[in-house]
VOKEFI-258365 format. One line per 5 residues: number of its first residue (from 1); their letters; for each residue x, y, z of N, C-alpha, C. Coordinates in nm, 3 decimals. Example, Ala and Ser with C-alpha at 12.3 -4.5 7.8 and 13.67 -1.06 7.14 Angstrom:
<nodes>
1) AS) 1.319 -0.569 0.780 1.230 -0.450 0.780 1.320 -0.330 0.780 | 1.285 -0.225 0.708 1.367 -0.106 0.714 1.290 0.003 0.787
</nodes>
This chain:
<nodes>
1) MGRVS) 0.083 -0.118 0.000 0.000 0.000 0.000 0.087 0.124 0.000 | 0.033 0.231 -0.051 0.104 0.357 -0.051 0.202 0.373 -0.165 | 0.220 0.267 -0.246 0.311 0.278 -0.360 0.229 0.307 -0.485 | 0.283 0.392 -0.570 0.214 0.429 -0.694 0.266 0.341 -0.806 | 0.176 0.292 -0.889 0.219 0.215 -1.005 0.158 0.275 -1.130
6) ACPRT) 0.223 0.253 -1.242 0.174 0.304 -1.369 0.080 0.203 -1.431 | -0.024 0.249 -1.495 -0.114 0.160 -1.567 -0.164 0.234 -1.691 | -0.190 0.161 -1.798 -0.241 0.229 -1.918 -0.388 0.263 -1.901 | -0.427 0.375 -1.956 -0.568 0.410 -1.962 -0.590 0.485 -2.092 | -0.711 0.484 -2.140 -0.739 0.555 -2.263 -0.773 0.700 -2.231
11) SGVGW) -0.747 0.784 -2.326 -0.787 0.924 -2.315 -0.838 0.966 -2.451 | -0.880 1.087 -2.464 -0.930 1.134 -2.592 -0.826 1.138 -2.701 | -0.699 1.143 -2.663 -0.593 1.156 -2.763 -0.496 1.039 -2.765 | -0.519 0.936 -2.689 -0.431 0.821 -2.689 -0.417 0.762 -2.550 | -0.331 0.666 -2.537 -0.310 0.602 -2.408 -0.203 0.677 -2.333
16) LLVPR) -0.220 0.690 -2.205 -0.123 0.758 -2.119 -0.081 0.663 -2.008 | 0.038 0.684 -1.955 0.077 0.612 -1.836 0.030 0.692 -1.717 | -0.040 0.627 -1.625 -0.093 0.696 -1.508 -0.019 0.645 -1.386 | 0.033 0.725 -1.297 0.023 0.870 -1.299 0.114 0.931 -1.405 | 0.069 1.040 -1.464 0.143 1.106 -1.569 0.268 1.171 -1.513
21) ESDGA) 0.376 1.152 -1.584 0.497 1.226 -1.552 0.477 1.366 -1.609 | 0.570 1.454 -1.584 0.553 1.592 -1.629 0.537 1.601 -1.780 | 0.595 1.507 -1.854 0.582 1.512 -2.000 0.469 1.424 -2.052 | 0.398 1.350 -1.964 0.285 1.267 -2.006 0.326 1.160 -2.105 | 0.413 1.070 -2.066 0.465 0.966 -2.155 0.350 0.894 -2.227
26) RLTSS) 0.357 0.888 -2.358 0.252 0.825 -2.438 0.296 0.686 -2.484 | 0.201 0.596 -2.488 0.227 0.461 -2.536 0.206 0.453 -2.686 | 0.280 0.365 -2.749 0.255 0.334 -2.890 0.161 0.214 -2.894 | 0.107 0.185 -3.011 0.021 0.066 -3.023 0.102 -0.060 -2.994 | 0.230 -0.059 -3.031 0.317 -0.172 -3.000 0.332 -0.189 -2.849
31) DAGVL) 0.350 -0.078 -2.776 0.359 -0.083 -2.630 0.231 -0.143 -2.571 | 0.117 -0.098 -2.619 -0.011 -0.148 -2.569 -0.024 -0.297 -2.595 | 0.020 -0.341 -2.712 0.015 -0.483 -2.744 0.106 -0.565 -2.654 | 0.227 -0.514 -2.630 0.321 -0.585 -2.542 0.262 -0.599 -2.402 | 0.195 -0.495 -2.353 0.131 -0.503 -2.222 0.023 -0.611 -2.217
36) NGFPA) -0.033 -0.645 -2.332 -0.136 -0.749 -2.339 -0.082 -0.883 -2.386 | 0.053 -0.896 -2.393 0.113 -1.025 -2.423 0.149 -1.050 -2.567 | 0.135 -0.952 -2.654 0.171 -0.969 -2.794 0.318 -0.935 -2.815 | 0.383 -0.994 -2.917 0.522 -0.959 -2.943 0.535 -0.814 -2.990 | 0.650 -0.753 -2.965 0.671 -0.611 -2.998 0.647 -0.582 -3.146
41) GFPWS) 0.676 -0.675 -3.233 0.660 -0.651 -3.376 0.526 -0.694 -3.433 | 0.426 -0.716 -3.348 0.295 -0.763 -3.397 0.240 -0.665 -3.500 | 0.187 -0.714 -3.612 0.143 -0.625 -3.721 0.001 -0.569 -3.701 | -0.014 -0.467 -3.619 -0.143 -0.401 -3.601 -0.179 -0.332 -3.732 | -0.306 -0.318 -3.760 -0.347 -0.256 -3.887 -0.448 -0.145 -3.862
46) GSRSR) -0.465 -0.061 -3.962 -0.562 0.048 -3.953 -0.501 0.174 -3.895 | -0.588 0.269 -3.863 -0.544 0.397 -3.807 -0.488 0.375 -3.667 | -0.424 0.477 -3.615 -0.367 0.469 -3.480 -0.476 0.434 -3.379 | -0.592 0.498 -3.391 -0.703 0.470 -3.300 -0.747 0.325 -3.310 | -0.758 0.274 -3.432 -0.800 0.134 -3.452 -0.697 0.037 -3.397
51) QFLQA) -0.569 0.072 -3.410 -0.465 -0.014 -3.355 -0.478 -0.025 -3.204 | -0.504 0.087 -3.137 -0.522 0.083 -2.993 -0.647 0.005 -2.955 | -0.754 0.019 -3.031 -0.875 -0.059 -3.002 -0.847 -0.208 -3.017 | -0.771 -0.244 -3.119 -0.736 -0.385 -3.138 -0.654 -0.436 -3.019 | -0.556 -0.358 -2.975 -0.470 -0.399 -2.864 -0.547 -0.406 -2.732
56) ANVVA) -0.647 -0.320 -2.716 -0.721 -0.314 -2.590 -0.835 -0.415 -2.584 | -0.890 -0.451 -2.697 -1.009 -0.534 -2.702 -0.973 -0.681 -2.726 | -0.883 -0.734 -2.642 -0.838 -0.872 -2.658 -0.833 -0.941 -2.523 | -0.829 -1.071 -2.529 -0.790 -1.151 -2.414 -0.644 -1.185 -2.438 | -0.559 -1.155 -2.344 -0.415 -1.179 -2.360 -0.392 -1.325 -2.400
61) PQVAA) -0.301 -1.350 -2.496 -0.277 -1.486 -2.543 -0.246 -1.586 -2.431 | -0.170 -1.543 -2.331 -0.136 -1.633 -2.221 -0.259 -1.670 -2.138 | -0.349 -1.575 -2.119 -0.473 -1.602 -2.045 -0.562 -1.695 -2.125 | -0.573 -1.670 -2.255 -0.654 -1.757 -2.342 -0.600 -1.900 -2.340 | -0.468 -1.916 -2.348 -0.407 -2.050 -2.347 -0.434 -2.122 -2.214
66) ALLAE) -0.421 -2.049 -2.102 -0.445 -2.111 -1.972 -0.591 -2.151 -1.957 | -0.683 -2.067 -2.004 -0.825 -2.097 -1.996 -0.858 -2.219 -2.082 | -0.806 -2.222 -2.203 -0.831 -2.335 -2.292 -0.775 -2.465 -2.232 | -0.656 -2.458 -2.175 -0.596 -2.578 -2.113 -0.683 -2.627 -1.997 | -0.737 -2.534 -1.919 -0.823 -2.573 -1.807 -0.952 -2.637 -1.855
71) VAG) -1.013 -2.580 -1.956 -1.140 -2.632 -2.009 -1.119 -2.765 -2.079 | -1.010 -2.776 -2.155 -0.984 -2.899 -2.231 -0.936 -3.013 -2.142 | -0.890 -2.978 -2.023 -0.846 -3.082 -1.929 -0.707 -3.122 -1.956
</nodes>
């Protein structure tokens, strides 16, 4: 408790690391993908906004694999 950690959140102009540093470090779509378990070079497509939506609207591959392994027995 009492320690601050950074987490991604969406904003009107892109993803920010919270709490914001004085310069408001911005994430790239590649950064957002890496946070969700994708390789750094994953080929996101579309506009910058669409790339972030793709990265955010997923179940992380590691979580999907663990869930499938549990269900499949």
